[in-house]
C-alpha positions in Angstrom: 0.0 0.0 0.0 1.3 3.4 -1.0 2.3 5.7 1.9 0.1 8.8 2.0 -0.1 12.1 3.9 -3.2 13.4 5.5 -4.1 16.9 6.8 -7.1 17.3 9.1 -8.5 20.9 9.1 -11.1 21.7 11.8 -11.2 24.7 14.1 -12.6 22.5 16.9 -9.7 20.8 18.8 -12.0 18.2 20.2 -13.3 17.3 16.8 -9.8 16.8 15.5 -9.1 14.5 18.5 -12.3 12.6 17.8 -11.5 12.2 14.1 -8.1 10.7 14.9 -9.7 8.4 17.5 -12.5 7.2 15.3 -10.5 6.4 12.2 -7.4 4.0 12.1 -5.8 6.1 9.3 -2.8 3.7 9.2 -5.1 1.0 7.8 -5.6 3.2 4.7 -1.9 4.0 4.1 -1.9 7.4 5.9 1.4 7.3 7.8 2.0 11.1 8.1 -0.8 13.1 9.6 -0.9 16.9 10.4 -3.6 19.1 11.8 -4.7 22.7 11.2 -6.9 24.8 13.5 -8.3 27.1 10.7 -8.4 27.5 7.0 -5.4 29.8 6.7 -3.2 27.4 8.7 -4.5 24.5 6.5 -3.5 26.4 3.3 0.0 27.2 4.7 0.6 23.6 5.8 -0.7 22.3 2.4 2.3 24.0 0.8 4.9 22.6 3.1 3.4 19.2 4.0 2.0 18.4 0.5 -0.8 16.1 1.7 -2.4 13.6 -0.6 -5.7 14.2 1.1 -7.2 17.0 3.2 -10.1 16.2 5.5 -11.7 19.6 6.0 -14.6 21.1 7.9 -16.7 23.5 5.9 -17.1 26.3 8.4 -13.7 27.5 9.7 -12.3 31.0 10.5 -9.7 32.5 8.2 -10.8 30.4 5.2 -13.8 28.3 4.8 -13.4 24.7 3.6 -14.7 25.9 0.2 -12.3 28.8 0.0 -9.5 26.4 1.0 -10.3 24.1 -1.9 -10.4 27.0 -4.3 -7.0 28.4 -3.1 -5.3 25.0 -3.2 -6.5 24.4 -6.8 -5.5 27.9 -7.9 -2.0 27.2 -6.5 -1.8 24.1 -8.7 -2.0 21.5 -5.9 -3.2 18.0 -6.8 -4.4 17.4 -3.3 -7.8 15.6 -2.9 -10.5 16.8 -0.5 -13.1 15.1 1.6 -15.5 17.6 3.2 -16.9 17.1 6.7 -20.4 18.5 7.0 -23.7 18.4 8.9 -27.1 18.4 7.4 -27.5 22.1 8.2 -24.5 22.8 6.0 -26.0 21.2 2.9 -25.8 24.3 0.7 -22.1 24.5 1.5 -21.7 20.8 0.6 -23.3 21.4 -2.8 -20.9 24.3 -3.4 -17.9 22.3 -2.1 -18.7 19.4 -4.5 -18.9 21.9 -7.4 -15.6 23.5 -6.3 -13.7 20.2 -6.6 -14.1 18.3 -3.4 -13.8 14.5 -4.2 -16.3 13.4 -1.6 -18.2 14.3 1.6 -18.9 12.6 4.9 -21.6 13.7 7.4 -20.0 14.3 10.8 -22.7 12.2 12.4 -21.7 9.3 10.2 -17.9 9.5 10.4 -16.6 6.0 11.1 -14.1 3.6 9.5 -16.7 2.2 7.1 -17.8 5.5 5.6 -14.2 6.8 5.4 -13.1 3.6 3.7 -15.7 4.0 1.0 -14.7 7.6 0.4 -11.0 6.8 0.3 -11.6 3.8 -2.1 -13.5 6.0 -4.5 -10.6 8.5 -4.5 -7.5 6.4 -4.5 -8.1 2.8 -5.6 -9.2 3.4 -9.2 -5.6 4.1 -10.2 -2.3 5.4 -8.8 -2.3 9.2 -8.6 0.4 9.4 -11.3 -1.7 7.5 -13.7 -4.9 9.5 -13.4 -6.0 11.1 -16.7 -9.1 12.0 -18.5 -10.1 8.5 -19.3 -9.8 7.4 -15.6 -11.8 10.4 -14.6 -14.6 9.5 -17.1 -14.7 6.0 -15.7 -15.2 7.3 -12.2 -17.9 9.6 -13.4 -19.6 6.9 -15.3 -19.6 4.5 -12.4 -21.2 7.1 -10.1 -23.8 8.1 -12.6 -24.8 4.5 -13.1 -25.3 4.2 -9.4 -27.6 7.2 -9.4 -29.5 6.0 -12.4 -30.4 2.6 -11.1 -31.8 4.0 -7.9 -35.6 3.2 -7.7 -36.6 6.4 -5.8 -36.1 10.1 -5.8 -32.5 11.3 -5.1 -31.9 13.0 -1.8 -30.2 16.4 -1.5 -26.7 15.1 -1.3 -27.2 12.8 -4.3 -28.6 15.7 -6.3 -25.4 17.7 -5.5 -23.4 14.8 -6.8 -25.5 14.5 -9.9 -25.2 18.2 -10.6 -21.4 18.0 -10.2 -21.1 15.0 -12.5 -23.6 16.0 -15.1 -22.6 19.7 -15.1 -26.1 21.0 -14.6 -26.8 23.8 -17.0 -30.6 24.4 -16.6 -33.5 23.0 -14.6 -35.0 21.2 -17.7 -33.6 18.0 -19.3 -34.6 14.8 -21.0 -32.9 11.4 -20.7 -32.2 9.1 -23.7 -31.5 5.4 -23.8 -29.7 4.4 -27.0 -29.4 0.8 -28.0 -27.0 -0.5 -30.7 -28.7 -2.7 -33.3 -26.4 -5.0 -35.2 -26.9 -8.5 -36.5 -23.2 -8.9 -37.0 -22.5 -9.1 -33.3 -22.8 -12.7 -32.0 -23.9 -11.7 -28.5 -24.3 -8.8 -26.2 -21.3 -9.6 -24.1 -19.0 -8.9 -27.0 -20.2 -5.3 -27.3 -17.5 -3.9 -25.0 -14.7 -5.2 -27.2 -16.2 -4.7 -30.6 -18.5 -1.8 -30.5 -18.5 0.0 -27.1 -15.5 2.2 -27.8 -16.4 3.4 -31.3 -20.1 4.0 -30.2 -19.0 5.9 -27.2 -16.7 8.1 -29.3 -19.5 8.7 -31.9 -22.1 9.7 -29.3 -19.8 11.9 -27.3 -18.7 13.7 -30.5 -22.4 14.3 -31.4 -23.2 15.6 -27.9 -20.4 18.2 -28.0 -22.9 20.6 -29.5 -25.3 20.2 -26.6 -23.8 22.1 -23.6 -23.8 20.2 -20.3 -24.8 16.8 -21.9 -23.4 13.5 -20.8 -23.0 10.0 -22.3 -22.6 6.9 -20.1 -22.2 3.3 -21.1 -24.5 1.2 -18.9 -23.9 -2.3 -20.2 -24.8 -4.7 -23.1 -25.5 -2.6 -26.1 -26.9 0.3 -24.2 -25.9 3.9 -23.5 -27.5 6.5 -21.3 -27.6 10.2 -22.4 -28.5 13.2 -20.4 -29.5 16.2 -22.6 -30.3 19.6 -20.9 -32.9 21.8 -22.6 -32.9 25.6 -22.6 -35.5 28.2 -22.8 -35.8 27.9 -26.6 -36.9 24.3 -26.4 -39.9 24.6 -24.2 -42.6 23.3 -26.5 -42.8 19.5 -26.8 -42.9 19.8 -30.6 -39.6 21.8 -30.4 -38.0 19.2 -28.2 -39.1 16.4 -30.5 -37.5 18.2 -33.5 -34.4 18.8 -31.5 -34.0 15.1 -30.4 -35.1 13.7 -33.8 -32.2 15.5 -35.4 -29.8 14.1 -32.7 -31.1 10.6 -33.2 -30.8 10.8 -37.0 -27.2 12.0 -36.6 -26.5 9.0 -34.4 -28.0 6.7 -37.0 -25.9 8.1 -39.8 -22.7 8.1 -37.8 -23.1 4.5 -36.5 -23.9 3.2 -39.9 -20.8 4.7 -41.5 -18.6 3.9 -38.4 -19.7 0.4 -37.5 -22.3 -0.7 -40.0 -24.8 -0.7 -37.1 -28.1 1.1 -36.4 -29.5 2.5 -33.1 -32.9 2.6 -31.4 -33.5 5.4 -29.0 -35.9 6.0 -26.2 -36.6 9.5 -24.9 -38.0 10.4 -21.4 -40.6 13.1 -20.8 -39.3 16.5 -20.0 -38.1 16.7 -16.4 -37.5 19.8 -14.4 -35.4 18.6 -11.5 -32.4 16.2 -11.2 -34.4 14.8 -8.2 -36.3 12.7 -10.7 -33.3 11.5 -12.7 -33.9 7.8 -11.9 -37.5 8.2 -13.1 -36.4 9.8 -16.3 -34.0 6.9 -16.8 -36.9 4.3 -16.4 -39.1 6.3 -18.9 -36.3 6.4 -21.5 -35.6 2.7 -21.0 -39.3 1.8 -21.6 -39.4 4.0 -24.6 -36.3 2.4 -26.0 -37.8 -1.1 -25.6 -40.8 0.2 -27.5 -38.6 1.5 -30.3 -36.9 -1.9 -30.6 -40.3 -3.7 -30.7 -41.7 -1.3 -33.3 -38.3 -1.2 -35.2 -38.4 2.5 -35.1 -35.3 4.8 -34.7 -36.8 6.7 -31.8 -39.8 6.5 -29.4 -40.9 9.1 -26.8 -42.2 8.3 -23.3 -44.6 11.2 -23.8 -45.5 10.3 -27.4 -49.1 9.4 -26.3 -49.4 13.0 -25.0 -50.8 15.0 -27.9 -49.0 18.2 -29.0 -52.4 19.4 -29.9 -55.6 18.4 -28.2 -58.8 17.1 -29.8 -59.9 20.7 -30.5 -56.7 21.6 -32.3 -55.5 23.8 -29.5 -51.8 23.9 -28.8 -50.3 22.2 -25.7 -49.4 24.2 -22.6 -45.7 23.8 -23.5 -46.4 25.4 -26.9 -48.3 28.2 -25.2 -45.3 28.9 -22.9 -43.1 29.1 -26.0 -45.5 31.6 -27.6 -45.6 33.5 -24.3 -41.8 33.7 -24.3 -41.9 35.4 -27.7 -44.7 37.8 -26.5 -42.5 38.7 -23.5 -39.7 39.7 -26.0 -42.0 42.1 -27.8 -43.5 43.6 -24.6 -47.0 43.1 -26.1 -49.3 43.4 -23.1 -52.5 42.3 -24.9 -50.8 39.2 -26.5 -49.4 38.2 -23.1 -52.9 38.5 -21.6 -54.5 36.4 -24.3 -51.8 33.6 -24.3 -51.8 33.5 -20.4 -55.6 33.0 -20.4 -55.2 30.2 -23.0 -52.5 28.6 -21.0 -54.6 28.6 -17.8 -57.6 27.1 -19.6 -55.4 24.3 -20.9 -54.0 23.5 -17.5 -57.4 22.9 -16.0 -57.5 19.5 -17.8 -56.4 17.2 -15.0 -56.5 14.1 -17.3 -53.7 15.4 -19.5 -51.8 17.7 -17.0 -50.7 15.2 -14.3 -48.8 16.5 -11.2 -45.4 15.6 -12.7 -46.2 17.4 -15.9 -47.6 20.4 -14.0 -44.4 20.6 -12.0 -42.4 20.6 -15.3 -44.7 23.4 -16.7 -44.3 25.5 -13.6 -40.6 25.3 -14.1 -40.9 26.3 -17.7 -43.1 29.2 -16.9 -40.7 30.2 -14.1 -37.8 30.3 -16.5 -39.7 32.3 -19.1 -40.8 34.8 -16.5 -37.3 35.0 -15.0 -35.8 35.9 -18.3 -38.6 38.4 -19.0 -38.2 40.4 -15.8 -34.4 40.3 -15.9 -34.4 41.7 -19.4 -36.5 44.5 -17.9 -33.8 45.0 -15.2 -36.3 43.9 -12.6 -35.2 41.6 -9.8 -37.1 38.3 -10.1 -37.2 38.1 -6.3 -39.8 40.8 -6.4 -42.1 38.5 -8.2 -41.3 35.4 -6.3 -41.8 37.2 -2.9 -45.3 38.2 -4.0 -46.1 34.7 -5.0 -44.9 33.2 -1.7 -47.9 32.8 0.5 -45.8 31.8 3.5 -44.0 35.1 3.6 -40.7 33.4 4.1 -39.1 34.7 0.8 -38.7 31.3 -0.8 -37.2 31.1 -4.2 -39.5 30.1 -7.1 -37.9 26.6 -7.3 -38.6 26.0 -3.6 -42.2 27.2 -4.0 -42.8 24.8 -6.8 -41.4 21.8 -4.8 -43.9 22.6 -2.1 -46.9 22.2 -4.5 -48.8 18.9 -4.3 -52.3 19.0 -5.8 -53.4 20.0 -9.3 -55.2 23.1 -7.9 -52.1 24.2 -6.1 -50.1 24.0 -9.3 -52.8 25.8 -11.3 -53.2 28.6 -8.7 -49.4 29.1 -8.7 -49.4 29.5 -12.5 -52.5 31.7 -12.4 -50.9 34.1 -9.8 -47.6 34.2 -11.7 -49.5 35.1 -15.0 -51.3 37.8 -13.1 -48.1 39.3 -11.8 -46.5 39.3 -15.2 -49.6 40.9 -16.8 -49.5 43.6 -14.1 -46.0 44.6 -15.2 -47.1 45.7 -18.6 -50.7 46.8 -18.0 -50.3 50.1 -16.0 -51.3 53.2 -18.0 -48.9 54.2 -20.8 -46.7 51.1 -20.2 -45.3 52.1 -16.8 -42.5 49.5 -17.1 -41.0 51.2 -20.1 -41.1 54.5 -18.1 -39.5 52.9 -15.1 -36.7 51.5 -17.3 -36.2 55.0 -18.7 -36.0 56.3 -15.1 -33.4 53.8 -14.0 -31.3 54.6 -17.1 -31.6 58.3 -16.3 -30.4 57.6 -12.7 -27.4 55.6 -14.1 -26.4 58.5 -16.4 -27.0 61.4 -13.9 -26.0 59.8 -10.5 -23.3 62.4 -9.9 -25.9 65.2 -10.0 -28.3 66.3 -7.3 -31.1 64.2 -8.7 -34.4 64.1 -6.8 -37.6 62.0 -7.1 -39.5 65.1 -8.4 -36.8 65.6 -11.1 -36.9 62.0 -12.4 -40.7 61.8 -12.2 -40.8 64.9 -14.4 -38.4 63.3 -16.9 -40.8 60.3 -17.2 -43.9 62.5 -17.4 -45.6 61.3 -14.2 -46.6 62.9 -10.9 -44.1 62.3 -8.1 -46.6 60.4 -6.0 -47.6 58.0 -8.8 -44.0 57.6 -9.9 -42.8 56.8 -6.4 -45.4 54.1 -5.8 -45.0 52.6 -9.3 -41.2 52.6 -9.0 -41.3 50.6 -5.7 -44.0 48.2 -7.0 -42.1 47.3 -10.2 -38.5 47.3 -9.0 -38.9 46.2 -5.4 -36.8 49.2 -4.3 -37.6 52.7 -3.0 -36.4 55.4 -5.4 -33.8 56.8 -2.9 -32.5 53.3 -2.1 -31.9 52.7 -5.8 -30.1 56.0 -6.3 -27.9 55.1 -3.3 -27.2 51.6 -4.7 -26.1 53.1 -8.1 -23.9 55.7 -6.4 -22.2 53.2 -4.0 -21.7 50.7 -6.9 -19.9 53.4 -8.8 -17.9 54.4 -5.7 -16.8 50.8 -5.2 -15.6 50.7 -8.8 -13.6 53.9 -8.4 -12.1 52.7 -5.1 -10.9 49.5 -6.9 -9.5 51.1 -10.0 -8.3 54.6 -9.1 -6.2 56.3 -6.4 -8.6 59.2 -5.9 -9.1 60.3 -2.3 -12.3 59.3 -0.6 -13.4 63.0 -0.6 -13.0 63.2 -4.4 -14.8 60.0 -5.0 -17.7 61.1 -2.8 -18.1 64.2 -4.9 -17.8 62.2 -8.1 -20.8 60.0 -7.2 -23.0 62.8 -6.0 -22.2 63.5 -2.3 -20.8 66.7 -1.1 -20.6 65.5 2.5 -17.9 62.9 3.0 -19.2 61.8 6.5 -22.6 61.1 5.1 -21.1 59.3 2.1 -19.0 57.1 4.4 -22.1 56.3 6.5 -24.0 55.2 3.5 -21.1 53.2 2.1 -20.7 51.3 5.3 -24.4 50.7 5.6 -24.4 49.3 2.0 -21.2 47.2 2.1 -20.5 46.6 5.8 -17.1 48.5 5.7 -15.8 52.0 5.3 -14.4 53.2 2.0 -10.8 52.9 3.2 -11.4 49.4 4.5 -13.0 48.4 1.2 -10.0 49.8 -0.7 -7.5 48.0 1.5 -8.9 44.5 0.8 -6.3 42.3 -0.9 -8.4 41.7 -4.0 -8.8 45.4 -4.5 -5.1 46.2 -4.3 
């Protein structure tokens, strides 16, 4: 067994003692062990000690575990990381995995068995000197296969792993199962030697044009593919066209490369990696159907009509049309399409809870792009939709919905909020955008609410109320935000004195400027300028 070096980073001395007591590190080849009481000390020791593995807590003074991972990677270190966490730290765990941590262990489950599994995943695939892209792909494939064959929804930790391995791009995705069809192969067990490698290369090459996609060989003559969908592929008809083209390209390439054909099965559109195993099963069933029918591709949702019996478009198509109406700021068109969408969603027979969740996510993405393009913070909309008053994000609100009526009401309320944005007299949104642009251009002047209201042609009272309603900020707070943002930029990029910068952003009183700056940033202008990243 290779001799390895271990660094334990935790600001709790008792925790460090407990870790060394619980785990017989020598059994895993760790003959040299050092400790660090905070993130900065851990980073310094990593340089001199050169550990093979750092076992780090997430929350530490000096540098957090996540910051420690970043700094070590930026310094070119090849050290592996296992993150120690509690359930309360899950958002940090997700970030740590995305930042390059190799694994995690819950503190409540730290014992020889769990540590052994983590170390095995990191070190036993190949010696460190031999790790390369191919080995990394093998590790990823094996882990993805484990996630796929799970028969229930993934928990939060598994979702973080899936996001890390699949490189999550958007909330929407489909799964594909692609089966190789070739009479020339005597049996399925020979696929790995005779066809797996060329097929894998073909599929990965084709998927290069689909950002964030993944291809995993799962055995026999079968490959799994994860394909993210973006805002431009919301309608089911558009998705079908998108995937049909991909399947056709696979057919052509496999024919010319290996004189073989493919049969593909496609899952329904999913809106959360939580249902990745379910998407896998749907794609598998659709692929079996394609083989039976001898068709190149079958869809799990193919029995769901793109148009209903009355010739009306599906809800997915309506959301695609709504997205285009958002781009044109056509209030009447938005109103009509929204009403059509809500009528469609009332049909419980077609719009199942799973499909309603997917539609809510689609509508959320369309709405988010719409309000962001109008320079409006989407949180303003989500806060008004949140009946609990706890300021939940839209994704969290959707996950809380259960019944058809709850999904329908959420969509109805969101459509009402979006319509409001464009329905005030003389298109208030456009006027508020003009006002925000005016503030950005004249922040150094003594601008007042009355002055900007006059520029947009509205009374001060109506303008103040509408500005707050649409942007989520009071007029004076937004002016302060713009001025302090500019001051931060000047402090970073120039050597002007604080007095001069205060005047440049519209304040003739340095004391008042410093007060507002600290209120906005948590530090004085001088403290902000002296930060290492600003030097």
